[in-house]
C-alpha positions as CSV (number, residue, x, y, z in Angstrom):
1,M,8.1,-28.6,-8.1
2,R,10.4,-28.9,-10.9
3,E,13.9,-27.4,-11.1
4,P,14.5,-24.6,-13.6
5,E,16.5,-26.3,-16.4
6,N,19.1,-23.6,-16.6
7,L,20.0,-24.1,-12.6
8,G,19.8,-27.9,-12.5
9,N,23.1,-28.3,-14.5
10,I,25.1,-26.3,-11.9
11,V,27.3,-28.3,-9.8
12,L,26.8,-27.4,-6.1
13,Y,29.7,-25.8,-4.4
14,P,30.6,-24.4,-0.9
15,L,28.0,-22.0,-0.3
16,T,28.0,-18.6,1.9
17,F,24.9,-16.7,2.9
18,H,23.5,-13.5,3.9
19,P,23.0,-13.2,7.5
20,I,19.4,-12.4,8.9
21,F,19.7,-9.9,11.9
22,K,17.1,-10.1,14.7
23,E,16.5,-7.2,17.2
24,R,16.1,-8.5,20.6
25,V,15.5,-6.4,24.0
26,W,18.5,-8.1,25.5
27,G,20.7,-7.6,22.4
28,G,23.6,-5.4,21.7
29,R,26.2,-4.4,18.9
30,S,29.0,-6.8,19.4
31,L,28.2,-8.6,16.3
32,E,29.6,-5.4,14.5
33,T,32.6,-4.8,16.7
34,L,33.7,-8.4,16.7
35,Y,32.8,-9.6,13.4
36,R,32.0,-6.4,11.3
37,K,28.5,-7.6,10.7
38,P,26.5,-4.8,8.9
39,L,23.9,-4.2,11.6
40,P,21.0,-1.9,11.3
41,P,21.9,1.3,13.1
42,G,20.7,2.2,16.4
43,R,19.0,-1.0,17.4
44,P,20.0,-3.8,19.9
45,I,20.8,-6.9,17.7
46,G,20.6,-10.1,19.7
47,E,20.6,-13.0,17.0
48,S,22.4,-13.2,13.4
49,W,20.7,-16.2,11.8
50,E,23.8,-17.4,9.7
51,I,21.9,-20.7,8.2
52,A,18.2,-20.6,8.5
53,D,15.3,-22.4,6.5
54,R,12.3,-21.0,8.7
55,P,9.0,-20.2,6.9
56,G,9.3,-16.7,5.3
57,E,12.9,-16.4,6.7
58,A,15.4,-18.5,4.6
59,S,19.1,-17.7,4.1
60,V,19.9,-16.4,0.7
61,I,22.9,-17.4,-1.1
62,Q,25.6,-15.0,-1.2
63,N,28.4,-16.3,-3.7
64,G,28.7,-18.1,-7.0
65,P,26.1,-18.6,-9.8
66,L,23.2,-19.6,-7.5
67,A,23.5,-16.2,-5.7
68,G,20.2,-14.7,-4.9
69,K,18.5,-18.2,-4.5
70,D,17.8,-19.2,-0.8
71,L,18.5,-22.3,1.2
72,H,14.6,-23.3,1.1
73,W,14.9,-23.3,-2.7
74,L,17.8,-25.6,-2.6
75,M,15.9,-28.0,-0.4
76,E,12.9,-28.0,-2.7
77,H,15.1,-28.5,-5.7
78,R,18.5,-30.2,-4.5
79,A,17.8,-31.6,-1.3
80,D,19.5,-34.8,-1.8
81,E,22.7,-33.2,-3.1
82,V,22.9,-30.8,-0.4
83,L,22.0,-33.3,2.7
84,G,23.5,-36.5,1.4
85,S,22.8,-39.2,4.3
86,A,21.3,-36.5,6.4
87,R,17.4,-36.2,6.9
88,S,15.5,-33.2,6.1
89,Q,13.1,-31.7,8.7
90,S,9.5,-31.6,7.1
91,G,11.2,-30.7,3.7
92,R,13.2,-27.9,5.4
93,F,17.1,-27.9,6.2
94,P,17.3,-29.7,9.8
95,L,19.4,-26.9,11.4
96,L,19.4,-23.4,12.3
97,V,22.6,-21.8,13.1
98,K,22.8,-18.6,15.0
99,I,25.4,-16.3,16.7
100,L,24.0,-14.7,19.8
101,D,25.0,-11.4,21.5
102,A,23.7,-11.3,25.1
103,A,24.5,-7.8,26.1
104,E,21.8,-8.4,28.9
105,Q,20.5,-11.7,30.3
106,L,17.8,-13.4,28.4
107,S,14.7,-14.7,29.8
108,L,14.6,-17.9,31.7
109,Q,13.1,-20.3,29.4
110,V,12.5,-23.8,28.0
111,H,12.1,-25.5,24.6
112,P,9.6,-28.4,24.5
113,P,10.5,-32.0,24.1
114,A,8.9,-33.8,21.0
115,R,6.2,-35.5,22.8
116,V,5.3,-32.2,24.7
117,A,5.6,-30.1,21.5
118,A,3.0,-32.2,19.7
119,V,0.4,-31.6,22.2
120,L,1.3,-27.8,22.8
121,G,1.4,-27.2,18.8
122,G,5.2,-26.1,19.1
123,E,8.4,-27.6,17.8
124,P,11.1,-29.4,19.8
125,K,14.4,-27.6,20.1
126,T,17.6,-29.2,21.1
127,E,20.6,-27.0,20.8
128,M,24.2,-26.6,21.9
129,W,26.2,-23.4,23.0
130,F,29.8,-22.4,22.2
131,I,31.2,-19.5,24.2
132,A,33.0,-17.5,21.6
133,H,33.5,-14.3,23.7
134,A,32.8,-13.6,27.4
135,S,33.1,-10.9,29.9
136,P,34.9,-11.7,33.2
137,D,31.7,-12.3,35.0
138,A,29.9,-14.1,32.3
139,E,27.7,-16.8,33.4
140,L,24.9,-19.4,32.3
141,F,21.5,-20.5,33.8
142,V,21.3,-24.1,33.1
143,G,19.1,-26.7,34.7
144,L,17.9,-26.7,38.4
145,K,19.9,-26.5,41.4
146,R,19.8,-29.9,42.9
147,G,16.7,-30.9,45.2
148,V,14.4,-28.1,43.7
149,T,11.0,-29.6,43.2
150,R,8.2,-28.6,41.0
151,A,6.3,-27.3,44.0
152,E,9.1,-24.9,45.1
153,F,9.6,-23.9,41.3
154,E,6.0,-22.7,41.1
155,R,5.8,-21.1,44.3
156,R,8.8,-19.1,43.3
157,I,7.3,-18.2,39.9
158,R,4.4,-16.6,41.9
159,A,7.1,-14.8,44.3
160,G,9.3,-13.4,41.4
161,T,12.4,-15.4,42.7
162,V,12.3,-18.4,40.3
163,A,15.8,-17.4,39.2
164,E,16.9,-18.9,42.5
165,C,15.9,-22.4,41.5
166,F,18.4,-22.4,38.5
167,H,21.9,-23.8,38.3
168,R,24.6,-21.2,37.5
169,L,27.8,-21.6,36.0
170,A,30.6,-19.3,35.4
171,V,31.9,-19.5,31.6
172,R,34.7,-18.4,29.6
173,P,35.7,-18.6,25.8
174,G,36.0,-21.9,24.7
175,D,33.4,-23.5,27.1
176,A,30.4,-25.4,25.4
177,M,26.9,-26.5,26.9
178,F,24.4,-29.2,25.4
179,L,20.9,-28.3,25.9
180,P,18.4,-31.2,25.1
181,S,14.7,-30.1,24.7
182,G,13.2,-29.8,28.1
183,R,16.2,-28.2,30.1
184,V,15.4,-24.9,31.5
185,H,18.0,-22.3,30.7
186,A,19.1,-18.6,30.2
187,I,22.3,-16.9,28.8
188,G,23.6,-14.3,31.0
189,A,24.9,-11.0,30.2
190,G,28.2,-10.5,28.5
191,N,28.3,-13.6,26.3
192,V,28.8,-13.9,22.7
193,I,27.7,-17.5,21.7
194,F,27.6,-19.8,18.5
195,E,24.4,-21.7,18.8
196,I,23.7,-24.9,16.7
197,Q,20.1,-26.2,17.3
198,Q,17.2,-28.0,15.7
199,N,15.4,-26.1,13.0
200,S,12.7,-24.8,15.5
201,D,11.5,-21.4,16.8
202,T,9.5,-22.5,19.8
203,T,10.4,-20.7,23.2
204,Y,8.4,-20.9,26.3
205,R,9.4,-18.1,28.7
206,V,9.1,-18.6,32.5
207,F,10.5,-15.3,33.8
208,D,11.8,-12.0,32.1
209,W,13.2,-10.1,34.7
210,N,10.3,-7.8,34.8
211,R,11.7,-5.7,31.8
212,V,9.9,-4.1,29.0
213,D,10.5,-3.8,25.4
214,R,11.0,-0.6,23.4
215,D,7.3,0.2,23.3
216,G,7.2,-0.3,27.1
217,Q,5.3,-3.7,27.0
218,A,6.3,-6.5,28.9
219,R,7.1,-9.5,26.7
220,E,4.4,-12.5,26.9
221,L,5.3,-15.2,29.5
222,H,4.4,-19.0,29.0
223,V,4.2,-20.2,32.4
224,A,1.6,-23.1,31.6
225,Q,3.6,-24.3,28.8
226,S,7.0,-24.2,30.5
227,L,5.7,-26.2,33.4
228,T,4.6,-28.9,30.9
229,S,7.7,-29.0,29.1
230,I,10.5,-28.7,32.0
231,D,12.4,-31.7,32.9
232,F,12.1,-31.5,36.8
233,D,14.7,-34.3,37.1
234,D,17.5,-32.4,35.2
235,F,19.7,-31.1,38.2
236,E,23.0,-29.3,37.8
237,P,24.4,-30.2,34.2
238,S,28.1,-29.7,33.4
239,L,29.8,-28.0,30.6
240,I,31.0,-30.4,27.9
241,P,34.2,-31.7,28.7
242,S,37.4,-30.4,27.2
243,R,39.2,-33.4,25.7
244,T,41.1,-32.7,22.3
245,E,42.6,-35.3,19.9
246,C,45.5,-34.3,18.2
247,H,45.8,-34.8,14.3
248,A,48.2,-33.9,11.5
249,A,47.0,-30.1,11.1
250,G,46.1,-29.4,15.0
251,G,43.4,-30.5,17.3
252,I,39.7,-31.9,17.3
253,R,37.4,-31.5,20.4
254,R,34.2,-33.5,20.0
255,L,31.5,-31.3,21.5
256,V,28.3,-33.3,20.5
257,D,27.4,-36.6,19.0
258,D,23.9,-36.7,19.2
259,P,21.2,-38.3,16.5
260,L,20.1,-34.6,15.6
261,F,23.6,-33.1,15.0
262,R,27.4,-33.5,15.5
263,V,29.7,-30.8,16.4
264,D,33.5,-30.9,16.4
265,H,35.8,-27.7,17.4
266,T,38.8,-28.0,15.4
267,S,41.8,-26.0,15.8
268,M,44.6,-25.6,13.0
269,E,48.1,-24.3,12.5
270,A,48.8,-21.9,9.7
271,A,48.9,-23.3,6.0
272,R,47.7,-26.8,6.8
273,S,44.9,-28.6,4.9
274,L,42.0,-30.9,5.8
275,A,39.7,-33.1,3.4
276,L,36.2,-32.4,3.8
277,T,34.9,-35.7,2.5
278,Q,31.7,-36.7,4.2
279,P,28.5,-38.7,3.7
280,A,26.4,-35.6,4.9
281,C,26.7,-31.9,4.3
282,A,28.8,-29.9,6.7
283,I,28.7,-26.4,8.2
284,L,31.8,-24.6,9.0
285,G,31.9,-21.7,11.4
286,V,35.0,-19.6,12.0
287,L,35.8,-18.6,15.5
288,E,39.3,-17.4,15.0
289,G,41.6,-16.6,12.1
290,H,41.1,-17.4,8.5
291,I,40.3,-20.5,6.3
292,R,39.7,-21.2,2.6
293,V,37.2,-23.8,1.3
294,D,37.8,-25.0,-2.0
295,G,35.2,-27.5,-3.9
296,A,33.7,-28.0,-7.4
297,G,35.8,-25.3,-8.8
298,Q,34.7,-22.5,-6.2
299,A,36.5,-21.2,-3.3
300,V,35.4,-19.3,-0.4
301,E,37.5,-17.4,2.2
302,L,36.2,-17.0,5.9
303,A,37.1,-15.0,8.8
304,A,36.0,-15.1,12.4
305,G,32.1,-14.9,12.5
306,Q,31.5,-16.4,9.1
307,F,29.9,-19.7,7.9
308,C,29.6,-21.7,4.7
309,L,27.7,-24.8,4.0
310,V,29.4,-27.6,2.0
311,P,26.9,-29.8,0.4
312,A,27.4,-33.5,0.6
313,H,27.9,-33.9,-3.2
314,V,30.8,-31.7,-3.4
315,A,33.1,-34.5,-3.3
316,D,36.5,-32.9,-3.6
317,A,36.1,-30.2,-0.9
318,T,39.3,-29.2,1.2
319,L,39.9,-26.6,3.9
320,R,43.2,-24.9,4.2
321,S,44.1,-22.6,7.1
322,L,45.3,-19.2,5.9
323,T,46.4,-18.3,9.4
324,A,46.2,-20.2,12.7
325,A,42.4,-20.8,12.9
326,S,39.8,-22.4,14.9
327,F,36.3,-23.2,13.8
328,L,33.1,-25.4,14.3
329,R,32.4,-28.1,11.9
330,V,28.5,-29.2,12.2
331,Q,27.0,-32.2,10.5
332,P,23.1,-32.7,10.8
333,G,21.9,-36.3,11.7
């Protein structure tokens, strides 16, 4: 498809997007109270899709001369300039970035590995979680307790006690977890999480705590697909280690360095600057404080809970901390 000529001459710049809100039975209103998200009234919102390029649900650009165009339009017309050395996913932006509000615990679930997804007709989904806020008793369900067998797992599904097979970890703000496809998991109640994942929306539910939706209907389970997808040798995974390297403006903690994406947690003192020169695009998601991103004659200011996408061809991009701040810096593989 040919790019409209009047938009083809626009130099790409740091882009912000309108969030896409998702009602979930386990959601709440924390995205409104913590980040001033304009949530629809009276509904439990579990997910805010901050950067998305899903069929029929692509993030719409909020700022600058390309406002009103969406991320999929960019991928159709300006993909090389956006991605740089990164690779698209079947012509779409390769990552999906969310904020999750787990007012209640999520279903016990799994995402299929690539080899299984191809057979089941789904999509693989490796992801990582960064705990932005957590109640004092917040926890994650991740992987299996050591020694749990597939036979025991299946028996406990039938008995309604499969949660007893899951490894559980207490968490606090600043903790992070990597979840390769095939790792069974659930988010416990009281967590607000920044989620970085492959561009996928395939989830197989093992158990959903016998709850019903607003219409009184139980949500669908996918037991057979789950059993095919679960890695039954994945016992008691640990949180990502907390090791921070100092730099001139603050500290950088490498969270994930995977072929699919790389994620750093960066903290900066007030009034410091950081060059954003990179071979691939970068996504910035603010956890605390305020930052300003400049590039190609455009500037965006971001507060906690806000994101921007810096295309790879924005060669002069810089980030400045307006206050003491911390943020995630994400680059696709």
